C-alpha positions as CSV (number, residue, x, y, z in Angstrom):
1,M,-39.8,-37.8,-38.9
2,T,-36.2,-37.1,-39.1
3,N,-33.8,-39.1,-37.1
4,E,-31.6,-36.6,-35.1
5,P,-29.5,-37.0,-32.0
6,V,-30.7,-35.1,-28.8
7,G,-30.0,-31.3,-29.5
8,G,-31.1,-31.6,-33.2
9,P,-29.0,-28.7,-34.6
10,W,-25.8,-30.9,-33.8
11,R,-26.9,-33.2,-36.7
12,G,-24.0,-35.9,-36.8
13,H,-21.9,-33.8,-34.6
14,V,-21.5,-31.1,-37.3
15,L,-22.4,-27.6,-35.6
16,N,-24.8,-25.1,-37.6
17,P,-23.0,-21.9,-38.4
18,V,-24.7,-20.0,-35.8
19,L,-23.9,-22.4,-32.9
20,R,-20.6,-22.7,-34.3
21,L,-19.6,-18.8,-34.2
22,L,-21.4,-18.9,-30.2
23,A,-19.2,-21.7,-29.3
24,A,-16.0,-19.9,-30.8
25,L,-16.9,-17.0,-28.8
26,A,-17.4,-18.7,-25.6
27,V,-14.0,-20.5,-26.0
28,L,-12.5,-17.0,-26.6
29,C,-14.3,-15.7,-23.3
30,L,-13.1,-18.2,-21.1
31,P,-9.6,-16.9,-20.6
32,L,-11.2,-13.5,-19.8
33,V,-13.5,-14.9,-17.2
34,A,-10.3,-16.9,-15.6
35,A,-8.5,-13.7,-15.4
36,A,-11.1,-11.6,-13.8
37,A,-8.9,-9.2,-11.4
38,R,-9.1,-9.7,-7.7
39,P,-10.4,-7.1,-5.1
40,I,-7.6,-4.4,-3.8
41,F,-8.0,-3.5,-0.3
42,V,-7.2,-0.3,1.6
43,L,-7.1,0.1,5.2
44,N,-8.7,3.4,6.6
45,S,-7.3,4.0,9.8
46,Q,-9.2,6.8,11.0
47,D,-12.6,5.3,10.0
48,A,-11.9,1.7,11.5
49,T,-12.8,0.2,7.9
50,I,-11.5,-1.2,4.9
51,S,-12.3,-0.2,1.4
52,M,-12.9,-2.9,-0.9
53,I,-12.2,-1.9,-4.7
54,D,-13.1,-3.9,-7.7
55,G,-10.0,-4.7,-9.5
56,T,-11.5,-4.4,-12.9
57,T,-14.0,-1.1,-12.5
58,F,-11.8,0.3,-9.9
59,T,-14.6,1.7,-7.9
60,E,-15.1,0.9,-4.1
61,V,-17.8,-1.6,-3.9
62,R,-18.1,-1.6,0.2
63,R,-16.6,-0.7,3.2
64,I,-15.8,-3.6,5.9
65,P,-15.7,-2.7,9.5
66,T,-12.9,-3.4,11.7
67,G,-11.6,-2.7,15.2
68,K,-10.5,0.6,16.6
69,E,-7.7,2.0,15.2
70,P,-6.4,-0.4,12.8
71,H,-3.0,0.9,11.1
72,H,-1.5,-1.7,8.9
73,L,-2.7,-4.9,7.1
74,Y,-0.8,-8.0,6.2
75,L,-1.3,-10.7,3.7
76,S,-0.4,-14.1,5.6
77,P,2.6,-16.0,3.5
78,D,0.0,-18.7,2.4
79,E,-1.9,-15.8,0.6
80,K,-5.1,-17.4,2.6
81,S,-5.7,-14.3,5.0
82,L,-5.5,-10.8,4.9
83,I,-4.9,-9.5,8.5
84,V,-5.9,-6.2,9.8
85,A,-4.1,-5.2,13.1
86,N,-6.4,-3.0,15.1
87,A,-4.2,-1.2,17.4
88,T,-6.6,0.5,20.0
89,G,-9.1,-2.3,19.3
90,N,-6.6,-5.3,20.9
91,S,-7.6,-7.3,18.1
92,L,-6.9,-8.7,14.6
93,T,-9.2,-9.3,11.7
94,F,-8.9,-11.9,9.2
95,L,-10.3,-11.3,5.9
96,D,-10.7,-13.6,2.6
97,P,-8.6,-11.8,0.1
98,E,-10.7,-13.2,-2.7
99,T,-14.3,-12.0,-1.3
100,G,-13.7,-9.6,1.6
101,A,-15.8,-11.9,4.1
102,V,-14.5,-11.7,7.7
103,Q,-13.1,-15.5,8.6
104,R,-12.4,-14.7,12.3
105,T,-11.8,-11.9,14.8
106,L,-8.8,-12.8,17.4
107,R,-9.2,-10.8,20.5
108,D,-6.8,-9.8,23.5
109,I,-3.8,-9.3,21.0
110,I,-2.4,-6.2,22.7
111,D,-1.8,-3.1,21.0
112,P,-1.0,-4.8,17.6
113,Y,0.3,-1.8,15.3
114,H,2.4,-3.6,13.0
115,L,2.7,-7.3,12.3
116,R,4.4,-10.0,10.5
117,F,4.3,-13.5,9.9
118,S,7.6,-15.3,9.7
119,P,8.2,-17.2,6.3
120,D,7.7,-20.4,7.8
121,M,4.5,-19.3,9.4
122,K,5.6,-20.5,12.8
123,W,6.1,-17.1,14.3
124,F,3.6,-14.1,14.2
125,V,5.2,-10.6,15.6
126,T,3.5,-7.7,16.8
127,A,4.8,-4.2,17.4
128,A,2.9,-2.4,20.3
129,N,3.5,1.3,19.1
130,R,1.9,2.8,22.3
131,L,2.9,0.4,24.8
132,N,6.4,0.0,23.8
133,H,7.0,-3.7,23.6
134,V,7.3,-6.4,20.8
135,D,5.3,-9.7,21.2
136,L,6.2,-13.0,20.0
137,Y,3.6,-15.6,19.2
138,H,3.6,-19.0,17.8
139,W,1.2,-19.7,15.2
140,V,-1.0,-22.8,15.8
141,P,-3.6,-23.0,12.9
142,T,-5.1,-26.2,14.2
143,D,-6.4,-24.4,17.1
144,T,-9.3,-22.7,15.7
145,E,-10.2,-20.9,18.9
146,A,-6.9,-19.4,19.9
147,P,-4.5,-20.0,17.2
148,L,-2.0,-17.6,18.6
149,K,0.0,-18.3,21.5
150,L,2.2,-15.8,23.3
151,V,5.7,-17.0,23.9
152,K,7.5,-13.7,24.9
153,R,6.8,-10.0,25.3
154,I,10.0,-8.0,24.9
155,E,10.4,-4.3,26.1
156,A,11.3,-1.9,23.1
157,P,11.3,1.6,24.2
158,R,10.5,3.9,22.4
159,T,7.7,3.5,20.4
160,P,8.1,0.2,18.1
161,S,7.1,1.1,14.6
162,H,7.9,-1.5,11.7
163,L,9.0,-5.0,11.5
164,A,11.1,-7.3,9.0
165,I,11.8,-10.9,9.2
166,D,14.8,-12.7,7.7
167,S,13.9,-15.5,4.9
168,K,15.1,-18.0,7.5
169,S,12.6,-17.2,10.3
170,S,15.5,-16.4,12.3
171,V,15.6,-12.7,13.2
172,V,13.0,-10.0,13.4
173,Y,14.1,-6.3,13.1
174,V,12.2,-3.5,14.9
175,S,12.5,0.2,14.2
176,L,12.0,2.3,17.3
177,Q,10.5,5.6,16.4
178,D,10.9,7.7,19.0
179,S,14.3,6.5,20.2
180,N,15.7,6.7,16.7
181,E,17.3,3.1,17.1
182,L,17.2,-0.3,15.6
183,L,16.5,-3.3,17.5
184,A,17.4,-7.1,16.6
185,I,15.8,-10.1,18.2
186,D,16.8,-13.7,18.0
187,L,13.6,-15.6,17.4
188,A,15.0,-19.2,18.6
189,T,16.1,-17.6,21.8
190,Q,13.6,-14.6,22.0
191,L,16.1,-12.4,23.1
192,P,17.4,-9.4,21.8
193,R,20.5,-9.9,19.5
194,W,21.7,-6.0,19.4
195,K,20.5,-2.5,19.2
196,V,22.0,0.5,17.2
197,K,21.3,4.2,16.8
198,V,20.0,5.3,13.4
199,G,18.5,8.5,11.9
200,K,15.5,10.6,12.7
201,M,12.3,8.7,13.0
202,P,12.8,5.1,11.7
203,A,9.7,3.8,10.0
204,D,9.6,1.1,7.5
205,L,12.1,-1.9,6.9
206,H,13.2,-3.6,4.0
207,L,15.6,-6.6,4.1
208,T,17.3,-7.5,0.9
209,A,16.8,-10.8,-0.8
210,D,20.1,-12.1,0.5
211,D,19.3,-11.4,4.0
212,R,22.5,-8.8,4.2
213,T,21.2,-5.4,3.7
214,L,18.6,-4.0,5.9
215,L,17.0,-0.7,4.7
216,V,15.5,1.8,7.0
217,G,13.1,4.9,6.0
218,L,13.9,7.9,7.9
219,T,10.6,9.6,8.2
220,G,12.2,12.4,10.3
221,D,14.8,13.3,7.2
222,R,15.1,12.8,3.6
223,F,17.3,9.6,3.7
224,V,17.2,5.7,3.6
225,E,20.1,4.2,5.7
226,A,21.6,1.1,4.4
227,W,22.9,-1.5,7.3
228,D,24.9,-4.6,6.8
229,V,23.3,-7.0,9.4
230,S,25.2,-10.3,8.0
231,G,27.6,-10.1,10.8
232,A,27.6,-10.1,14.7
233,A,27.0,-6.4,14.9
234,P,25.3,-4.1,12.4
235,K,27.6,-1.5,10.3
236,L,26.1,1.4,8.6
237,V,26.8,1.2,4.8
238,K,25.3,4.2,3.2
239,R,22.7,6.8,3.8
240,I,20.7,7.5,0.4
241,V,19.1,10.7,-0.3
242,T,15.5,9.9,-1.2
243,G,13.0,12.7,-0.3
244,D,11.5,14.1,2.7
245,G,9.6,11.8,5.0
246,A,11.2,8.6,3.6
247,H,8.4,6.0,5.1
248,A,7.4,3.0,3.4
249,F,8.7,0.3,0.9
250,R,7.6,-2.0,-1.8
251,S,10.1,-4.5,-3.6
252,R,9.9,-4.1,-7.3
253,G,9.7,-8.2,-7.4
254,D,12.9,-8.6,-9.1
255,K,14.9,-9.2,-6.0
256,R,17.0,-6.2,-6.9
257,H,15.0,-3.1,-6.8
258,V,12.8,-1.5,-3.8
259,F,10.3,1.6,-4.2
260,V,10.0,3.9,-1.0
261,S,7.6,6.5,-0.5
262,N,8.7,10.2,0.7
263,R,5.4,11.3,2.5
264,V,6.5,15.0,2.9
265,S,8.1,15.6,-0.5
266,N,5.3,13.5,-2.3
267,T,7.3,11.6,-4.1
268,I,8.5,7.9,-4.5
269,S,12.0,6.6,-5.3
270,Q,13.3,3.5,-6.8
271,I,16.2,2.2,-5.2
272,D,18.8,-0.3,-6.7
273,T,19.9,-2.8,-3.9
274,H,23.1,-3.7,-5.5
275,T,24.5,-0.5,-6.0
276,L,22.3,1.3,-3.4
277,T,21.4,4.3,-5.7
278,V,18.3,6.0,-6.6
279,V,17.4,4.8,-10.2
280,G,13.9,6.3,-10.7
281,E,11.7,9.0,-9.2
282,Y,7.7,9.2,-9.4
283,P,5.0,11.4,-8.2
284,G,3.4,10.4,-4.9
285,P,0.4,12.7,-4.3
286,G,-1.4,13.3,-1.3
287,G,1.3,11.9,1.0
288,P,2.2,8.6,-0.1
289,D,2.3,5.6,2.5
290,C,1.9,2.0,1.9
291,M,2.2,0.8,-1.8
292,E,1.4,-2.4,-3.7
293,L,2.3,-3.6,-7.3
294,S,0.2,-5.0,-9.9
295,A,0.9,-8.5,-11.1
296,D,2.4,-7.2,-14.4
297,G,4.6,-4.9,-12.7
298,R,3.3,-1.9,-14.6
299,T,1.2,-0.1,-11.9
300,L,2.2,1.0,-8.5
301,M,-0.8,1.7,-6.1
302,V,-0.3,4.1,-3.4
303,S,-2.5,5.0,-0.5
304,S,-2.6,8.8,-0.4
305,R,-2.8,9.3,3.4
306,W,-3.7,12.9,3.5
307,A,-6.0,13.0,0.3
308,R,-8.3,10.2,1.1
309,K,-7.3,8.3,-2.0
310,L,-5.8,5.5,-3.6
311,S,-3.5,6.8,-6.5
312,F,-2.4,4.6,-9.5
313,I,0.9,5.3,-11.0
314,D,2.0,3.9,-14.5
315,L,5.6,3.2,-14.0
316,E,6.5,3.5,-17.7
317,T,4.9,7.1,-18.3
318,R,5.8,8.1,-14.3
319,R,2.3,9.7,-14.2
320,V,-0.8,9.2,-11.9
321,V,-3.3,7.8,-14.1
322,R,-6.2,7.2,-11.9
323,Q,-7.4,7.9,-8.1
324,V,-10.2,6.2,-6.1
325,N,-11.7,7.9,-3.4
326,V,-11.5,5.8,-0.2
327,G,-12.0,6.7,3.8
328,R,-9.8,8.7,6.1
329,S,-6.2,8.3,6.7
330,P,-5.9,5.5,4.1
331,H,-2.9,3.2,5.0
332,G,-2.1,-0.3,4.1
333,V,-3.2,-1.4,0.4
334,W,-3.0,-5.3,-0.8
335,T,-4.2,-7.5,-3.6
336,L,-3.9,-11.0,-4.5
337,D,-2.9,-10.0,-7.9
338,H,0.2,-8.5,-7.0
339,A,3.8,-8.7,-8.3
340,P,6.3,-11.0,-6.4
341,R,7.7,-9.4,-3.1
């Protein structure tokens, strides 16, 4: 009888050729497993669902029910929850961004059309698009039953659309779509700082990394307006021609460039926020709306609102390389495998 250690083929800790080959393959495969792509989530506004798309095969694996008329999604700053704002459902649905599992549903959140957390996660803000107000909540994560505490409801006529919050968590900016205005609210005092007239149908907002310049997409026109908001009163710096229906923004992740979707002209423009000029143009089929950027910065994902698809754009070749069928009126798109925001 041969004296072998347990697992005989190891013979004095020397692998036989077959096991040595298998071990080498296993080591090579480990990074591939660790780097498996996380899912991509697309909000289907008219279906009250979210499409969960496999980030490796780019196929829709399931649809997750939400409340009525969900319009926007937001990934919490700690990236632990993907939050869906259900406007006429008066609720928020919290999802696990890794698995799509519903973490909780918060009710009695009135008309949450658009939503934002402050960077310090102390404030949660919603824009009530139908009901013309902005709600300021304190976030109390230790309260598992009611983590959102309404602090102040601020009248915001007419039709508050999109929100942006500065890096210091001190001011929230609100676009008022039907009065063609921009509103600034001080979070410390919960009072308006100022209100100013802007161009036609202001929608999404993008604040530059230094908190100095606020970009406003004019969905009723073909411009992005750049406002200096660093002083006591805002000042219009420039109107940047992008394309008809300038609507939503997504940072390039380099603290300098930002994309804007031009929903009517079916294009996407890249703006240099230092020079306030357009430095790139890309296709945006089917009424481009919200955008997400892959972690490697090479692929822009765009919800094609009128085509019921998620479109993938290769930024190097400037071509649409893939489209995935989703639900009706796709809106927000988010994934954990994203470039910096």
